[in-house]
LUMDREN-442594 format. One record per residue (C-alpha): residue in three letters; x, y, z. Coordinates in pm, 1 decimal. Layout:
% LUMDREN-442594
SITE type        x        y        z
SITE  ALA        X        Y        Z
...
% end
This chain:
% LUMDREN-442594
SITE type        x        y        z
SITE  UNK      0.0      0.0      0.0
SITE  UNK    129.4    342.2    -94.0
SITE  UNK    113.1    601.5    184.9
SITE  UNK    378.7    847.6     72.9
SITE  UNK    454.7    960.2   -282.7
SITE  UNK    826.6    908.4   -212.1
SITE  UNK    771.4    533.0   -217.6
SITE  UNK    753.3    563.0   -597.3
SITE  UNK   1090.9    736.9   -609.2
SITE  UNK   1253.2    476.9   -386.9
SITE  UNK   1114.4    188.2   -590.0
SITE  UNK   1237.3    353.1   -910.2
SITE  UNK   1585.9    404.7   -763.9
SITE  UNK   1599.6     35.7   -676.2
SITE  UNK   1463.1    -89.1  -1012.3
SITE  UNK   1630.9    163.1  -1243.7
SITE  UNK   1925.7    316.2  -1053.6
SITE  UNK   2120.0    415.3  -1366.8
SITE  UNK   1824.6    522.2  -1580.9
SITE  UNK   1782.1    892.9  -1658.3
SITE  UNK   1494.6   1014.4  -1444.6
SITE  UNK   1509.2   1392.4  -1474.0
SITE  UNK   1654.2   1618.8  -1739.1
SITE  UNK   1651.5   1984.6  -1833.4
SITE  UNK   1834.4   2170.8  -2108.0
SITE  UNK   2177.8   2136.1  -1944.3
SITE  UNK   2152.4   1864.9  -1678.5
SITE  UNK   2029.2   1510.2  -1636.1
SITE  UNK   2005.0   1286.1  -1329.0
SITE  UNK   1964.1    913.0  -1284.8
SITE  UNK   1706.5    775.9  -1045.1
SITE  UNK   1980.8    697.0   -792.4
SITE  UNK   2108.3   1055.8   -811.1
SITE  UNK   1752.9   1192.6   -800.2
SITE  UNK   1676.9   1009.5   -474.9
SITE  UNK   2008.9   1088.2   -306.2
SITE  UNK   1991.3   1459.8   -381.6
SITE  UNK   1632.3   1478.4   -260.3
SITE  UNK   1732.0   1296.4     59.0
SITE  UNK   2019.0   1540.7    111.3
SITE  UNK   1775.5   1833.1     90.9
SITE  UNK   1537.2   1659.0    329.6
SITE  UNK   1814.5   1582.5    580.0
SITE  UNK   1937.3   1943.1    566.3
SITE  UNK   1588.4   2074.9    639.2
SITE  UNK   1546.7   1832.6    929.9
SITE  UNK   1879.4   1928.4   1083.7
SITE  UNK   1872.1   2304.3   1024.7
SITE  UNK   1515.9   2424.5    973.0
SITE  UNK   1221.9   2218.4   1090.0
SITE  UNK   1350.0   2072.1   1415.0
SITE  UNK   1151.1   1756.4   1349.1
SITE  UNK    821.6   1936.8   1289.7
SITE  UNK    609.9   1790.2   1011.1
SITE  UNK    331.0   1918.2    785.0
SITE  UNK    477.5   2266.9    768.9
SITE  UNK    480.7   2479.8    450.5
SITE  UNK    812.9   2536.1    276.3
SITE  UNK    815.1   2768.7    -24.1
SITE  UNK   1022.7   2708.3   -337.0
SITE  UNK   1133.2   2983.6   -573.7
SITE  UNK   1102.4   2778.6   -887.7
SITE  UNK   1294.9   2762.5  -1212.8
SITE  UNK   1265.2   2537.7  -1516.3
SITE  UNK   1533.1   2298.6  -1400.6
SITE  UNK   1589.0   1969.4  -1221.9
SITE  UNK   1679.1   2153.4   -901.2
SITE  UNK   1315.5   2261.6   -864.9
SITE  UNK   1189.4   1903.4   -866.6
SITE  UNK   1468.7   1800.9   -627.1
SITE  UNK   1356.7   2079.9   -392.1
SITE  UNK    999.6   1949.6   -399.8
SITE  UNK   1105.1   1593.6   -317.0
SITE  UNK   1352.7   1707.4    -52.0
SITE  UNK   1079.1   1897.4    128.0
SITE  UNK    861.9   1584.6    122.9
SITE  UNK   1152.7   1385.6    267.7
SITE  UNK   1159.9   1629.9    558.5
SITE  UNK    795.9   1544.0    632.1
SITE  UNK    667.1   1879.5    514.2
SITE  UNK    495.7   2011.8    200.8
SITE  UNK    611.8   2237.8    -77.6
SITE  UNK    462.1   2556.8   -219.3
SITE  UNK    596.0   2661.8   -561.6
SITE  UNK    634.9   3035.9   -619.8
SITE  UNK    718.3   3194.7   -954.3
SITE  UNK    985.9   3461.9   -882.4
SITE  UNK    884.4   3674.1  -1182.2
SITE  UNK    540.8   3741.9  -1033.1
SITE  UNK    475.4   4095.6   -907.7
SITE  UNK    635.5   4150.8   -569.1
SITE  UNK    300.2   4236.3   -410.2
SITE  UNK    153.2   3901.6   -510.8
SITE  UNK    455.9   3715.6   -373.2
SITE  UNK    418.9   3910.4    -48.9
SITE  UNK     48.9   3819.2    -23.6
SITE  UNK    128.5   3451.9    -74.3
SITE  UNK    410.4   3446.1    180.0
SITE  UNK    200.8   3638.8    433.4
SITE  UNK    -87.0   3393.8    394.5
SITE  UNK    145.6   3093.9    396.1
SITE  UNK    394.4   3186.2    672.8
SITE  UNK    648.1   2926.3    548.5
SITE  UNK    910.2   2785.9    784.1
SITE  UNK   1169.8   2822.0    507.0
SITE  UNK   1215.8   2928.2    145.6
SITE  UNK   1429.2   2726.4    -96.0
SITE  UNK   1570.4   2889.3   -407.4
SITE  UNK   1585.4   2642.8   -697.1
SITE  UNK   1746.9   2898.3   -927.0
SITE  UNK   1940.5   3210.9   -849.8
SITE  UNK   1678.2   3455.9   -725.2
SITE  UNK   1851.4   3627.2   -435.2
SITE  UNK   1669.4   3952.8   -496.7
SITE  UNK   1329.2   3792.5   -440.9
SITE  UNK   1379.0   3658.9    -88.5
SITE  UNK   1714.9   3725.8     74.3
SITE  UNK   1681.6   3459.4    344.0
SITE  UNK   1623.2   3176.3     98.1
SITE  UNK   1851.7   2872.1     82.0
SITE  UNK   1975.6   2763.4   -260.7
SITE  UNK   1885.7   2405.1   -345.6
SITE  UNK   2213.6   2370.4   -535.2
SITE  UNK   2409.8   2436.1   -212.7
SITE  UNK   2247.6   2157.6    -10.6
SITE  UNK   2157.5   1875.3   -248.4
SITE  UNK   2506.7   1743.0   -326.4
SITE  UNK   2637.8   1672.3     22.2
SITE  UNK   2767.1   1348.2    172.3
SITE  UNK   2545.3   1059.4    280.6
SITE  UNK   2220.9   1190.7    436.3
SITE  UNK   2103.1   1087.8    782.9
SITE  UNK   1871.5    811.2    667.0
SITE  UNK   1767.1    718.5   1021.9
SITE  UNK   1631.2   1068.6   1072.1
SITE  UNK   1451.8   1054.2    738.0
SITE  UNK   1301.3    715.3    825.9
SITE  UNK   1184.2    844.5   1163.9
SITE  UNK    996.5   1126.2    990.9
SITE  UNK    849.8    888.1    732.5
SITE  UNK    693.3    677.4   1005.0
SITE  UNK    496.0    981.2   1126.4
SITE  UNK    338.2   1061.7    789.1
SITE  UNK     -7.7    938.9    685.7
SITE  UNK   -150.4    953.7    335.5
SITE  UNK   -391.2   1238.4    411.2
SITE  UNK   -101.9   1467.8    506.7
SITE  UNK    -36.5   1756.2    266.0
SITE  UNK    194.6   1714.7    -32.0
SITE  UNK    175.9   2065.4   -176.8
SITE  UNK    -15.8   2390.1   -195.0
SITE  UNK    -76.3   2554.5   -533.1
SITE  UNK   -182.5   2918.4   -522.8
SITE  UNK   -447.0   3025.4   -772.2
SITE  UNK   -629.7   3350.4   -838.4
SITE  UNK   -895.1   3434.5   -580.8
SITE  UNK  -1225.3   3608.2   -652.3
SITE  UNK  -1138.5   3877.7   -397.5
SITE  UNK   -805.7   3949.8   -567.4
SITE  UNK   -607.8   3763.6   -300.9
SITE  UNK   -443.9   3434.7   -405.6
SITE  UNK   -596.3   3111.2   -270.1
SITE  UNK   -377.6   2813.8   -178.0
SITE  UNK   -521.9   2476.7   -281.1
SITE  UNK   -395.7   2194.2    -58.9
SITE  UNK   -334.4   1845.9   -208.1
SITE  UNK   -261.0   1530.8     -7.9
SITE  UNK    -30.0   1236.6    -74.4
SITE  UNK   -338.2   1015.3   -102.5
SITE  UNK   -497.8   1227.8   -373.6
SITE  UNK   -181.9   1239.7   -587.9
SITE  UNK   -113.1    866.6   -546.0
SITE  UNK   -472.2    782.7   -640.8
SITE  UNK   -458.3    987.5   -958.3
SITE  UNK   -117.9    854.6  -1065.4
SITE  UNK   -258.6    504.4  -1028.5
SITE  UNK   -575.6    576.6  -1224.4
SITE  UNK   -378.1    742.8  -1507.0
SITE  UNK   -152.3    436.9  -1529.9
SITE  UNK   -452.3    202.0  -1536.8
SITE  UNK   -656.5    409.8  -1782.9
SITE  UNK   -383.8    491.6  -2034.4
SITE  UNK   -140.9    200.3  -1988.8
SITE  UNK    152.0    422.7  -1895.9
SITE  UNK    486.9    243.2  -1862.0
SITE  UNK    854.1    288.6  -1771.4
SITE  UNK    957.1    354.7  -2132.8
SITE  UNK    771.9    685.0  -2150.6
SITE  UNK    932.7   1026.7  -2177.8
SITE  UNK    716.3   1310.0  -2047.5
SITE  UNK    778.6   1655.5  -2194.0
SITE  UNK    694.8   1906.4  -1923.3
SITE  UNK    548.1   2230.1  -2060.1
SITE  UNK    344.5   2353.9  -1764.2
SITE  UNK    502.8   2590.7  -1508.3
SITE  UNK    580.7   2424.1  -1176.3
SITE  UNK    348.0   2658.7   -987.4
SITE  UNK     57.7   2534.1  -1201.5
SITE  UNK   -112.8   2210.8  -1098.7
SITE  UNK    -88.8   2053.9  -1446.3
SITE  UNK    287.1   2010.9  -1392.2
SITE  UNK    214.0   1757.6  -1118.7
SITE  UNK     85.2   1518.2  -1385.0
SITE  UNK    429.8   1518.1  -1544.6
SITE  UNK    622.1   1483.3  -1218.9
SITE  UNK    412.0   1211.1  -1058.0
SITE  UNK    311.4   1010.6  -1363.2
SITE  UNK    682.2    984.6  -1444.4
SITE  UNK    756.5    875.6  -1085.7
SITE  UNK    470.6    626.3  -1073.5
SITE  UNK    599.2    447.1  -1382.4
SITE  UNK    975.2    485.4  -1353.6
SITE  UNK    966.0    699.1  -1666.9
SITE  UNK   1176.5   1000.4  -1770.4
SITE  UNK   1076.7   1362.1  -1719.8
SITE  UNK   1217.4   1618.9  -1962.1
SITE  UNK   1173.2   1981.2  -1851.1
SITE  UNK   1129.9   2181.8  -2170.8
SITE  UNK   1302.3   2522.8  -2197.2
SITE  UNK   1046.4   2802.2  -2186.7
SITE  UNK   1214.3   2990.1  -2470.8
SITE  UNK   1137.7   2710.3  -2716.3
SITE  UNK    767.0   2791.6  -2706.2
SITE  UNK    850.5   3116.3  -2884.0
SITE  UNK    997.7   2912.6  -3170.4
SITE  UNK    759.9   2622.7  -3243.2
SITE  UNK    975.8   2459.6  -3510.0
SITE  UNK   1274.9   2450.2  -3275.2
SITE  UNK   1045.0   2307.2  -3007.9
SITE  UNK    939.7   2024.1  -3237.8
SITE  UNK   1307.1   1954.4  -3309.7
SITE  UNK   1379.3   1939.1  -2936.2
SITE  UNK   1094.0   1692.6  -2880.5
SITE  UNK   1235.8   1474.2  -3158.2
SITE  UNK   1593.4   1497.7  -3029.2
SITE  UNK   1495.1   1405.9  -2672.4
SITE  UNK   1258.8   1127.5  -2791.3
SITE  UNK    968.7   1275.1  -2596.0
SITE  UNK    659.0   1062.1  -2645.5
SITE  UNK    405.2   1203.4  -2397.8
SITE  UNK    267.6   1556.8  -2397.3
SITE  UNK     35.3   1664.7  -2117.1
SITE  UNK      5.4   2027.4  -2218.9
SITE  UNK   -212.4   2333.1  -2201.6
SITE  UNK   -435.8   2376.9  -2504.4
SITE  UNK   -258.8   2701.8  -2592.6
SITE  UNK     79.6   2526.1  -2631.3
SITE  UNK    -63.3   2274.8  -2878.6
SITE  UNK   -249.9   2552.0  -3057.3
SITE  UNK     68.6   2756.2  -3104.9
SITE  UNK    227.2   2465.2  -3289.9
SITE  UNK    -82.0   2432.1  -3508.4
SITE  UNK    -98.5   2809.3  -3573.1
SITE  UNK    261.4   2812.5  -3697.7
SITE  UNK    219.8   2488.8  -3897.3
SITE  UNK    527.0   2361.3  -3716.8
SITE  UNK    445.7   1997.5  -3794.0
SITE  UNK    427.6   2046.6  -4171.3
SITE  UNK    788.6   1945.4  -4230.4
SITE  UNK    847.7   1747.1  -3910.7
SITE  UNK    840.5   1381.7  -3821.1
SITE  UNK    721.4   1276.9  -3476.0
SITE  UNK    733.2    894.6  -3485.4
SITE  UNK    796.0    863.4  -3111.5
SITE  UNK    486.9   1057.0  -3000.7
SITE  UNK    240.4    826.6  -2823.6
SITE  UNK     16.6   1054.2  -2614.6
SITE  UNK   -115.7   1406.1  -2670.7
SITE  UNK   -322.9   1513.7  -2370.6
SITE  UNK   -460.0   1861.2  -2312.1
SITE  UNK   -663.9   2066.1  -2068.8
SITE  UNK   -718.8   2417.4  -1935.3
SITE  UNK   -961.7   2553.1  -2194.7
SITE  UNK  -1154.2   2441.8  -2500.9
SITE  UNK   -937.9   2290.5  -2773.7
SITE  UNK  -1014.8   2446.5  -3114.8
SITE  UNK  -1121.2   2158.1  -3337.7
SITE  UNK   -916.5   2287.9  -3629.3
SITE  UNK   -598.6   2276.6  -3417.9
SITE  UNK   -685.0   1928.7  -3291.3
SITE  UNK   -741.6   1797.9  -3643.4
SITE  UNK   -411.5   1952.4  -3755.3
SITE  UNK   -231.2   1745.3  -3491.4
SITE  UNK   -425.2   1431.1  -3582.0
SITE  UNK   -340.3   1479.0  -3950.0
SITE  UNK     33.1   1505.2  -3880.8
SITE  UNK     66.3   1261.6  -3588.2
SITE  UNK   -213.0   1011.7  -3655.9
SITE  UNK    -85.3    726.4  -3439.1
SITE  UNK    -84.4    916.3  -3106.5
SITE  UNK   -365.2    889.7  -2850.6
SITE  UNK   -547.5   1221.0  -2811.7
SITE  UNK   -720.9   1286.9  -2479.9
SITE  UNK   -922.0   1587.2  -2361.9
SITE  UNK   -880.3   1618.7  -1983.4
SITE  UNK  -1085.4   1822.3  -1737.6
SITE  UNK  -1058.0   1932.3  -1378.8
SITE  UNK  -1024.5   2253.9  -1181.1
SITE  UNK   -723.5   2302.5   -952.6
SITE  UNK   -932.7   2187.0   -655.3
SITE  UNK   -942.1   1836.1   -804.8
SITE  UNK   -612.7   1649.2   -820.0
SITE  UNK   -492.4   1619.3  -1178.7
SITE  UNK   -820.4   1543.2  -1360.2
SITE  UNK  -1164.5   1398.5  -1294.9
SITE  UNK  -1297.1   1339.1  -1649.4
SITE  UNK  -1143.0   1243.1  -1981.6
SITE  UNK  -1249.5   1201.4  -2341.9
SITE  UNK  -1039.0   1011.9  -2593.4
SITE  UNK  -1063.7   1126.6  -2955.8
SITE  UNK  -1047.9    858.6  -3223.0
SITE  UNK   -982.3   1016.7  -3561.3
SITE  UNK  -1081.2   1356.7  -3697.8
SITE  UNK  -1340.0   1547.5  -3498.4
SITE  UNK  -1629.1   1725.4  -3677.5
SITE  UNK  -1566.1   2100.3  -3683.5
SITE  UNK  -1931.7   2179.7  -3612.0
SITE  UNK  -1955.0   1964.8  -3299.5
SITE  UNK  -1839.4   2057.8  -2945.0
SITE  UNK  -1560.8   1844.2  -2804.7
SITE  UNK  -1682.1   1669.7  -2484.7
SITE  UNK  -1484.2   1653.1  -2162.2
SITE  UNK  -1602.0   1294.1  -2135.2
SITE  UNK  -1679.3   1066.7  -1844.3
SITE  UNK  -1542.0   1036.0  -1492.8
SITE  UNK  -1219.7    854.8  -1414.1
SITE  UNK  -1246.9    550.0  -1188.6
SITE  UNK  -1291.1    641.8   -821.2
SITE  UNK  -1432.9    985.3   -905.7
SITE  UNK  -1795.5   1085.9   -868.2
SITE  UNK  -1887.0   1358.5  -1117.2
SITE  UNK  -2242.2   1487.4  -1159.9
SITE  UNK  -2447.3   1797.4  -1238.7
SITE  UNK  -2673.7   1989.9  -1005.3
SITE  UNK  -2925.7   2263.3  -1080.8
SITE  UNK  -2964.1   2601.6   -909.8
SITE  UNK  -3175.7   2441.1   -636.5
SITE  UNK  -2911.4   2180.0   -560.2
SITE  UNK  -3098.4   1891.7   -724.9
SITE  UNK  -2905.0   1634.7   -926.8
SITE  UNK  -2956.7   1650.7  -1304.9
SITE  UNK  -2985.1   1331.9  -1508.6
SITE  UNK  -3153.4   1460.1  -1826.5
SITE  UNK  -2969.1   1496.0  -2154.0
SITE  UNK  -2879.4   1852.8  -2262.8
SITE  UNK  -2997.9   2014.6  -1937.3
SITE  UNK  -2727.6   2242.6  -1799.5
SITE  UNK  -2602.8   2230.2  -1446.5
SITE  UNK  -2299.9   2290.4  -1228.5
SITE  UNK  -2029.2   2024.5  -1231.0
SITE  UNK  -1970.4   1872.1   -887.1
SITE  UNK  -1688.0   1630.5   -807.2
SITE  UNK  -1635.1   1383.8   -524.9
SITE  UNK  -1379.5   1114.3   -450.2
SITE  UNK  -1027.6   1057.5   -321.5
SITE  UNK   -878.3   1310.5   -560.4
SITE  UNK  -1043.1   1613.5   -402.5
SITE  UNK   -814.7   1876.9   -258.6
SITE  UNK   -817.7   1903.0    119.1
SITE  UNK   -932.3   2264.3     92.8
SITE  UNK   -780.9   2611.8     90.2
SITE  UNK   -484.3   2691.2    309.6
SITE  UNK   -585.5   2913.9    600.5
SITE  UNK   -922.3   3001.8    441.0
SITE  UNK  -1184.8   2789.8    612.9
SITE  UNK  -1478.5   3007.1    506.7
SITE  UNK  -1386.7   2972.9    139.8
SITE  UNK  -1334.5   2599.0    185.7
SITE  UNK  -1678.9   2552.0    341.1
SITE  UNK  -1843.8   2754.1     64.4
SITE  UNK  -1736.4   2526.5   -224.2
SITE  UNK  -1649.7   2193.0    -60.1
SITE  UNK  -2010.1   2111.1     19.3
SITE  UNK  -2221.1   1822.4    144.7
SITE  UNK  -2302.0   1573.5   -129.9
SITE  UNK  -2664.1   1655.5   -224.2
SITE  UNK  -2742.6   1286.8   -283.2
SITE  UNK  -2688.7   1189.2     82.2
SITE  UNK  -2775.9   1347.7    415.2
SITE  UNK  -2712.5   1060.7    656.3
SITE  UNK  -2334.2   1106.4    679.5
SITE  UNK  -2061.3   1350.7    585.9
SITE  UNK  -1969.0   1326.2    218.1
SITE  UNK  -1794.1   1621.0     58.9
SITE  UNK  -1802.3   1721.7   -305.7
SITE  UNK  -1647.2   2020.7   -476.5
SITE  UNK  -1887.4   2259.8   -648.6
SITE  UNK  -1670.3   2370.4   -940.2
SITE  UNK  -1860.7   2674.5  -1067.0
SITE  UNK  -1837.1   2520.2  -1416.1
SITE  UNK  -2149.1   2457.1  -1623.9
SITE  UNK  -2195.0   2153.0  -1845.2
SITE  UNK  -2456.3   1916.0  -1986.1
SITE  UNK  -2480.0   1549.0  -2084.1
SITE  UNK  -2478.3   1475.1  -2454.7
SITE  UNK  -2654.4   1179.6  -2620.2
SITE  UNK  -2362.2    951.3  -2523.0
SITE  UNK  -2375.8   1056.5  -2156.1
SITE  UNK  -2048.6   1245.7  -2195.2
SITE  UNK  -2009.8   1577.0  -2016.7
SITE  UNK  -1987.8   1879.1  -2246.8
SITE  UNK  -1841.7   2192.7  -2089.0
SITE  UNK  -2040.6   2512.3  -2146.9
SITE  UNK  -1900.1   2796.3  -1939.1
SITE  UNK  -1809.5   2928.7  -1599.7
SITE  UNK  -2107.3   3027.6  -1383.3
SITE  UNK  -1941.3   3362.6  -1320.8
SITE  UNK  -1934.6   3424.9  -1698.8
SITE  UNK  -2312.0   3457.7  -1693.6
SITE  UNK  -2443.1   3805.8  -1768.6
SITE  UNK  -2781.8   3970.9  -1806.9
SITE  UNK  -2803.2   4154.1  -2137.9
SITE  UNK  -3111.2   4304.8  -2305.4
SITE  UNK  -3337.1   4110.4  -2070.7
SITE  UNK  -3167.5   3775.1  -2142.2
SITE  UNK  -2945.3   3563.2  -1923.0
SITE  UNK  -2643.9   3478.4  -2138.9
SITE  UNK  -2347.5   3248.0  -2085.4
SITE  UNK  -2043.6   3413.0  -2241.0
SITE  UNK  -1892.2   3066.8  -2264.4
SITE  UNK  -2169.7   2961.0  -2500.5
SITE  UNK  -2074.4   3244.3  -2736.1
SITE  UNK  -1710.4   3138.5  -2708.5
SITE  UNK  -1807.9   2778.9  -2790.4
SITE  UNK  -1983.8   2904.3  -3103.6
SITE  UNK  -1678.9   3110.6  -3199.7
SITE  UNK  -1459.0   2801.5  -3162.3
SITE  UNK  -1660.0   2638.1  -3440.6
SITE  UNK  -1595.9   2920.6  -3687.6
SITE  UNK  -1339.5   2783.4  -3935.4
SITE  UNK  -1112.4   3089.8  -3951.5
SITE  UNK  -1116.4   3174.6  -3578.4
SITE  UNK   -804.9   3038.0  -3407.7
SITE  UNK   -899.7   3141.5  -3052.2
SITE  UNK  -1153.6   3373.9  -2892.8
SITE  UNK  -1301.7   3504.1  -2570.6
SITE  UNK  -1586.5   3738.6  -2479.7
SITE  UNK  -1607.5   4006.4  -2210.9
SITE  UNK  -1897.3   4226.0  -2106.7
SITE  UNK  -1870.9   4604.4  -2103.4
SITE  UNK  -2120.0   4692.2  -1829.2
SITE  UNK  -2105.3   5068.1  -1888.3
SITE  UNK  -2175.8   5041.1  -2260.4
SITE  UNK  -2396.7   4734.4  -2204.4
SITE  UNK  -2241.0   4536.3  -2485.5
SITE  UNK  -2062.1   4207.6  -2537.7
SITE  UNK  -1711.8   4238.4  -2683.0
SITE  UNK  -1557.0   3955.5  -2881.9
SITE  UNK  -1177.9   3927.6  -2890.5
SITE  UNK  -1062.5   3679.9  -3151.3
SITE  UNK   -741.0   3560.7  -3310.0
SITE  UNK   -748.5   3519.1  -3685.4
SITE  UNK   -571.3   3598.3  -4009.8
SITE  UNK   -914.7   3690.6  -4146.7
SITE  UNK  -1039.1   4022.5  -4005.3
SITE  UNK  -1381.4   3994.4  -4166.1
SITE  UNK  -1649.0   4086.1  -3913.3
SITE  UNK  -1935.2   4039.3  -4160.2
SITE  UNK  -1829.8   3681.3  -4229.5
SITE  UNK  -1782.2   3616.9  -3858.0
SITE  UNK  -2133.1   3744.7  -3778.3
SITE  UNK  -2277.3   3528.2  -4055.8
SITE  UNK  -2107.2   3222.2  -3903.6
SITE  UNK  -2233.5   3305.8  -3552.3
SITE  UNK  -2583.3   3351.0  -3693.5
SITE  UNK  -2583.9   2980.9  -3782.5
SITE  UNK  -2516.9   2883.3  -3421.2
SITE  UNK  -2654.6   3130.7  -3165.4
SITE  UNK  -2957.0   3366.8  -3147.5
SITE  UNK  -2915.5   3731.1  -3241.1
SITE  UNK  -2950.1   3857.0  -2883.4
SITE  UNK  -2626.1   3673.4  -2802.4
SITE  UNK  -2423.9   3833.9  -3081.7
SITE  UNK  -2136.1   4052.2  -2959.8
SITE  UNK  -2172.8   4423.6  -3014.1
SITE  UNK  -1805.3   4471.3  -3093.2
SITE  UNK  -1536.8   4253.3  -3253.1
SITE  UNK  -1164.2   4306.7  -3199.8
SITE  UNK   -919.3   4100.3  -3404.9
SITE  UNK   -570.5   4005.6  -3281.7
SITE  UNK   -281.9   3843.5  -3462.9
SITE  UNK   -201.6   3679.8  -3129.2
SITE  UNK   -426.8   3697.4  -2825.1
SITE  UNK   -235.8   3758.0  -2499.0
SITE  UNK   -184.7   3453.0  -2279.7
SITE  UNK   -136.1   3439.6  -1904.2
SITE  UNK    140.9   3239.5  -1738.2
SITE  UNK    -77.1   2927.8  -1735.2
SITE  UNK   -123.1   2943.9  -2111.7
SITE  UNK   -485.5   3056.9  -2109.6
SITE  UNK   -622.9   3367.7  -2280.5
SITE  UNK   -538.0   3654.9  -2046.2
SITE  UNK   -879.5   3808.8  -1980.5
SITE  UNK   -746.3   4046.4  -1716.4
SITE  UNK   -494.7   4187.4  -1963.0
SITE  UNK   -772.9   4241.9  -2216.4
SITE  UNK   -989.9   4411.0  -1953.8
SITE  UNK   -713.1   4651.9  -1859.6
SITE  UNK   -608.0   4714.4  -2219.1
SITE  UNK   -961.8   4811.7  -2318.1
SITE  UNK  -1068.9   4980.6  -1993.9
SITE  UNK  -1336.0   4726.3  -1901.0
% end
């Protein structure tokens, strides 16, 4: 029975001691080196920082390197949990996170002395002599699987970041269900695209650990040069992509696969926002033998709770489902009165239960209680589910189809309108590469921001007229060569709001 995620690392180091486990642009480590360096960090923290205390937060100033992952594992060896922090964030946001978190230490996995002067560099403590394994074992014996593994800070509705707490149990459960569902194995090479302070990156780290596979940390700069990125994937024999939709779309937008061969690619998995069907079909046309999977889950659910596997080209006039629940997840819809929805095509809020739920929000009990609610199907005992705030419906195959966020609902000209429904219609327009809609409350109009080489509003309106009623049509259309993206690879709505004074 797995209680601690580090059991995977230790099994890998025993089975594959000389196999490359972690690699970045300039460094690679075997599983034996991976484990020893992580243990050195854990022993240092035990001896110099934590004093034997467990389940304490330790922040990590992250970088796109192996040292960041070593820092994470070292913190777990000390019996505590890690909190990744992106040093390039605004200083005020970092201050808010550290104030809310009150970490017992800060590790610097790069060279960010100006961010937090009292931080300890991972590179200075991970290459020491033999660690005190008796001390590490003593800590291990005090850990249970519901203890925290990490906290990922996300945007909060009040403007203050919220820390989502994940347990060892939740991460272990999802790594196991991914391996069972997709037949992952030790020969895989995961190409990490997602930033380490974004929860998607955990799929790369822990799926690789679960299977004794290799994790390649992709240089951020390559995503500015898609053809060089494809060459890097080929050179490093990367066969598994668990990426944000925007990263896959960039490659499709630049036609980077037109003159490339990707024979090693086995899995293309994506999440975060709706995948444009045209971009998906471009990938399928050029890498037809890979398995394509649409994944769904908010940060408050560990990794993912639903999946939909695409077999062959997808019709451009049909929404792409988010699929059915993974094993050991309970996913259902509820209406505004809290009643469970079973009818086809009736919209409701997605609710999720099961082992993979986050524990809650760090030091925000009121927010935790508001969205981690009693399961509406039972009242006789405590059973928590997460109310996601996402709207969906069942299609004719009982697959979930995502519609929108509840907080994207507006009232316009006497109608209640889901902006996400307009965005879904825009995604079906052949020449629209990406799009989002915002509401200008002062002018009382819907604004469409879209990315396209075809700045033809009349044609765009004609296409929308085939799919949504006139009262839902935007009142203004703004074309971009490239829509701005936030650090998580999604369309940056806040940037658009500020840029246009909304």
